N, C-alpha and C positions, 0 to 999 in steps of 0.2 A: 252595423253602422257605428254604434257606440264604441264597439271594440276597436274599430279602425281609428276613431277619433282619439281615444286614449293612447293608442299606440303612437299616433303622430305626436301627441303632446309629450310622451316619454322620450321620443327620439329628439325632439326640439330641446327639451331640458338637458338631455345627455350632451347634445352638441354645445349648448351654452356652457355647461360645466367644463367641457374640454377646452373651449375657446378661452374661458376665464382663466383656467389653470395654465394654459399655454402663455397667455398674456402675462400672468403673474410671474411664472417662472422664467419667462423670456426676459422680463424686466430685471428679475433677480440675477439672471446670467449677465446682463449688462453691468450691474453693480460689481459682481465678482470679477468680470473681465477688467473693469476699471481698476480694481484693487491690484490685480496681477500685473497690469501694465505699469502701474505706479511703482510696484516693487522692482520691476525690471528697469526702471529709469525712464520710461516713456511718459514723462510727466504731462506734456500738453495733450496727448491723445487720451490719457486717463482722465484728465480734467474735463475734456469735452464730453466724454461718455458719462461722467458722473453728473455734470451739470444737466445733461439731457434726462438722465434717470431721475434726479431729484425733482425736476419740473413735473414729471408724471407721477412720482411717488412722494408726495409732500409729507406723508405721515411716516416715512421710513427714517426714523431718528438716527439709526446707525449710519446711514448714508450721509445724512446732513452733518453728523459729527466728523465723518471722514473728510467731507468736503471742506469743513471749517479748518480741519487740521492741515490739509494741503494748502489752503489759502494762507494760513499763518506761517507755514514753512517757506512759502514763496515771498513773504513780506507784504502780502495783500491784506493788511490789517483790517481795513473797513469791510471788506468782503467776509473776513473771518468773523468780525463782530456781528455782521448782518445775519449770518447763518446761526450763530449762537443765540442771538436775540430771538430768532425764529423758533429755535428749540424751546426756549423758556416760555414762549407764548402758545406753543402747540398743545392741543388737547391730547395729542397722541403720546406725548412724552411723559414719563413717570417722574416721581420726585427725585430719584437719583440722577436721572438724565438732566433734569432742570438744574440741579445743583452742580453737575459736572460742567454744563454750559456756562453757568455763572462763574464757575472756577476758572474756565478758560478766559473769560472776560477780565477777571481779577489779574491774571498773568499779563494780559495785554496792557491794562492800565498801569501795572507795576513797571513794565518795560518802558512805557511812555512817561514814567515818573509822575503820573497823575495819582498820587497816593490817596488823597481824600476820596476820589471816585472809586479806587480799588477797595478801600475799607468799606464803603457803603455797599458795593457789589458783593463783597465777601459776606456781609450780613444776610443778604438775600440767598446766597448759596447755602449758608449754614441753616437757614430757615427750612430748607427742603431736605438737608442731610447733615446732621450734626457730626458725622464721621468723615467728612470730606477732608482728608489729610492735606491735599494740595492747597486748599484754601488756608488752613492753619499755617502751612509752611510759608506761603507768600505774605501772610499777615506778620509772621515773625521777621521776615526780611524787611518788610516795610517799617516795622518798629525799630529795627536796627538802624536803618537809614535815618530815622527820625530821632535817634539817640534815646530811645525808650527801651533800654536793655531789659528791664524787669518784665515788661509786656512781651518783648520778643522771646525771652526765656519761657514764659508761660505758654505762648503759642507753639514753640518747638516741642515742649513737653506734651502738649495736646496731640501733636503728631505721633509721638512715641506711645501714647495711650492706645492708639489704634494700629500703629505699625512700628513694632519694636526693631525692625530691621532696616529702618530708613537711614541709609548711609549719609545722604545729603543733610538730613536734619541733625544727626549726631555730629557731623563735621561743623555745622553752624554753631551748635552748642559748645563744641570743643574750642572753637575760635573765640567765642564769647567769654568762656572761662579763662582762656589764656590772656585775653585783654584785661580781665579782672584780676589776673595773677592767682586765680583759683586752680592751681596746677593739679591738685588731686582729682577734682571733678573733670578737668580736661583729659587727664590720663585715662579716667574711667571710660569716657566716650570714645577716645582714640583706640583703646584696647578692644572695645566692643566692635568698632568698625573692622578691626583686623581679624576678629573672630568671624565676622560676616564675609569679609573679603581680604584674605591675607596677601593679596597682590596690590593693595591700595598704597601706592608710594607716598601720596600726600599725607595720609594719616601716619604712616611710619616715620616720615621725615619730621612731622610736627611732634611726634612722641619723642624722637631722638633729640629734637631741640629742647624740649622740656627737661629731659635727663641732663643735657649739657648745661642748661641754665642752673640746675640744682647740683652741679659738680659731680654728677654720676657718670663719669667719663666712660666707664666700661659698658654700662647699659646703653648709652648714646651710641657708642661705636658698634655695638651688636645690632642695633636697629638700622643704622646707616649701611652696614654691610649687606643687609637684605634688600636694599632699595635697587630696583631694576633700572629705572630711568632717572638720572640725576640732573637732567637739563634744567637750568634755572636754580639749581641747589648746590652748584659746584663749590662755592666759597666755604660754607660751613661744613659740607660733606668732607672735603679733603682736609680741612683744618682739624676736625674732630678725629678723623682716622690717623692723621699724622701724629697728633698729640698722644693718642692712645698707644700706637705702636712704639713711639719713642719711650713712653712711660713703662711699658712692659719689656722694653729692650728687644723687641722684634725688629732688628735693624734691617733685615731684608725687605719686609713689608713697608717699613717707614721710608727706606731709601727709594723704593719703587714709587710710593705715593708722592713723596717730595719732588722727585725728578719729573713725574707726570705733571704736577702742579706748576713747576717752573718752566718746563719745556713745552707742554701742550696747552696749558690753560693760564698763561701769565696774566691775561686781561682781568681775571677774577680776583687777583690777589695783590693788587697794588699796595694796599694798606698794610699787609703783613709780609711782603716779599723779602725784606731784610731778615725777618725772623725765620722764614723758610730756608733761605740761603745759609743762615748761621747753623740751623739744625742739620742740614744736609752736610755742611762742612764738618761738623762734629762727627757725623757718622763716617765720613771719608777718613777722618783722622783716626778714629777707633779701629777702622779696618785697614789702617796703614797705607791708605791711598793719599799720601802726603802732598803730592804735587797738585792733585785736584782740590784738596782741602785748602791749600795755600792760595790757589787761584780764586776760590770763592771768598775766602777771608779778605783778600785784597780788593775784590769787587765790593764787599760790604764796607771796607774802610774808605773807599772812594766816595761812598754815599754818606757815611756817618762814621768818622774816625773814632768816636767815643762809644760806639755800640758795644755794650758788654765788655768782654775782655779781648776784643778782636785785635787791638794793637799788640798786645803781648803774644797772642797766638801767631800773628804774622811774624813777629820778631823771633819767637822760639822755633818756628818751622824753618825760617830762613837760616837761622843759626845751625839747625840740625841738617838741612839738606845741602847747604853750601857754607860750611863753617869758615873756610879760608876767605871766600868772597865776602861773607858777612863781616869778618874781622877787618878786612881791607876797607869796606864801606864805613865801618865804625871809626876807623883811624882817620879817614878822609873827611869826616863830618867836622866842619869848622865854620862857625858863623862870625868869626872875629872881624872879617873884612867888610861886613855889611854896614852901610851908613844908617843914620837915624831914620831917614825917610823909608828905607827898605825894612827896617826893624818894625816900624809902625804898620807898614803894609803887610808884613808877615803876620803880625798879631791879628789883624782883621781877617786875613786869609784863613788863619787857623780857626778863628771863631766860626766862620762859615763852613769850613770843612768838617768841623766837629758836629755839625747839625744844629748850630746855635744861632740865635738872633742877637745882634748888637743892640743894646738898649740905650746906654749912655756911658760916657767916659768919666772916670773919677780921678785919674792921675796920669801924668806923662812927664818923664824926665829922660835924661840921656841914657839911663840904664833900665828904666821901668815903664811899662804901659799897663794900666789897670782900667777895667770897665765892668759894668754890670751887664750880664747877658742872660738869655733864657732859651729854653728848648724850642727849636723851630717846629718839630713834628709832634709836640705834645697835643693829645686829644682833650686834655682838661681845660676847663674855662679859666682856671687860675694857673698860669704857667709857672714852673719852678724857676726862681732866679738864682744866679750864680755870681760870685765875685771871681772874675778872671784876671790873673796877673801874669805877665811874662817879663822875665828879667834876663839881662846879659851876663849876670854873675857866673863865674866858672864853676864854683862849688857852693852848694846850698847846705846850710847847717840847720839843726833843730831850732836855733834862735830865729833864723830867717822865717821858718814856717810858723813860729809862734807869733811873730810880728804880723804875718799875713792873717792869722786867725783873729788877732786883735782888730785888724782892719775890717774883717768880716763882721765882728760884733758891733763896731762903730757904725757900720752901714746897715745893721739889722738884717744881714743875709746869712742863711744857714748852710749854704753849699758853696764850696770853693774849688777852683781849678788853678793850680800853681804850675807855671811852665818856666823852665830854665833852658837857655841855649848852651848850658854846661852840663854838670852832673850833680848828683846828690851824694853827700857823705853817707856812710853806712848808718851812722846814728840818726841822720835825717830820715832815711828810709824806714828805720825801725820806729821812729817817732810818728811818721805819717800813718803807719799801720795801726796805731792806737787811736787815731782820730776819725770819727765818723764824718761822712759827707765831704771828705777832702781827697781830691785826685791830684797826683803829682806826675808831671810829664817832663822827660829830659830831652836832650838834643837828638837822641835817636827817634823819639816820637815826633819831634818837630820835623825832622828830615823825612820821615815816612808820610807825614801829613801834607807838608807844603813843599818839600824838596829843599836842597841846600841853598839854592839861589832862587829868587822870585821869578826869574825868567825861565827856569827849568821846565815848568809845565808847558809854557807857551812854545818852547823849542820842540818838545816832544809832539805837541799837536801839529806843528808845522812839518 
């Protein structure tokens, strides 16, 4: 009888163990299924299974963490907070899990710009785990937003104390040092990032930027050439490479890059387009593609007739390509018939075409118009001022130029542009070459800039 009783007890205990094990592992299977469904993109089904599982297994912290993660990714912030708070209060969670839950709450408060609450919550997270690198990282970002760079620096270095390979943290430190102009420190972190991840385009681009800012053009170009994705970086990327290949006289690469910049990505280079066109025209000229060079120089001259030596290059190429036509044009240039009103209009048209702004007039006679002008496209806060003078005189002598320079001194202006509708004597040209900040233009330049007659451009447009 006793034997039968004990046998029955043993059978019941065995069945209870089997049932308990089945229930436990059955619930675990539900959790695993939920994770697999989520990985496959079946989010709603995974969420339903996980919610049901967590209700029956309230002490399964891993499941609660996963549920909080899904809520956060779906933008259900309050539900994510609720699960993380539950983890911090649960007797089943260990110190690391509590710290991790507080860390998730720090991130939520940071995203909501509730920085004071984030800082307070970070303190709770670090109380349970001093090595929670995510908390230090977000504290660093918070202090950056609050313009407390020294505290931010300290927090980011706390991250590196426990995780030397944190790319995110090193990038934040690099950006902080760049802002402070501490380029040596910034370079250190950027190079470390590239040791960890040599495909990190952002780190490579920022490193190239530093080299370029320090006039290390070759090093900058080498970094930029290794960048795989240049989206959003086009302006400086092409600018550096074009400068580098022009410097080392690799004309094929320079030509390829400049043409790509001008033809495929013109929207990125409005501020330097004239410079790009000028450099490409130089290459065409060196490679004896004179017609293409001339076309580009003319295009530049339309925008700014005073850009570098573009006027002389146009004149020389026209003379070389079509000497008879050029000579005929030269002989035909004659401004003797224009009246005074046309003369003044021509002067103002020239000022505009040369990329200058009219400031104020200082002289007007039957033969002379003089004004103070300044650079239209200057990026400087203090624009350079010029004394501009145009005259009807047929031949200009050194004495005429000296009088002009005296006028510059009287008006306290250091730069001058002297224009004649005639020509300069040989001695005047030699004299001008010895004077700094003095440009001289003759009737050929005037013709190239505004045409022989003021109505000429309007006729062409029509």
